[in-house]
N, C-alpha and C positions, 0 to 999 in steps of 0.2 A: 503494499500499499504506500509506503514512503517514496518508492521510486516513481509512482504515478503522481503523487503530490509534487515531487521535485521537478518532474518534467512540465507539469501544469504551471508551476511557479515560474520556471525559467521561461515559458512561452508567454504567459500573461503578464507577469510583473517585471521580469528582467528584459523582456523584449527580444529574446533570441529567436532566430529563425529555425525552421524544422530541421534543416541539415546540420546546424550548429549543435542543436540539442542531441540529434542522433549520434554525432561524433562524441560529445561530451559523456553521454551516458552509455555509449557503445550498444545502442539498439538500432534495429531497422527503421527506415524511414516511415514504413507502413505502420510499425508499432507506435512510433512517435505521433504520427498523425491521429491514430486511434486514441491515444491517451489524451492529446490535447483537446479533441473534440468530443470526447466521451462524456455524457452526462454522469453525474456522480452516483451511478447505480450501486457502486461498491459501498459507499458510505450509507446508503439506504439499506442495503442488504445487512450490513453490520448492525444497524440500529434495530432492525426487525428481529434479527437473531438474538441480540442482547435482551430484547423485551421477552421473548418466548422461551429462551433457554437460560 
């Protein structure tokens, strides 16, 4: 989860472009795009599982 947050922060707050982020975090461009424009389903899933379990 922290890598997703780091990628999103680098894109939205630091202003790095997709290729720079992919090089910095050593992930594929497609993965970087998916993490940058992915709605925060992971946080919603964590919240729901914490409530029920």
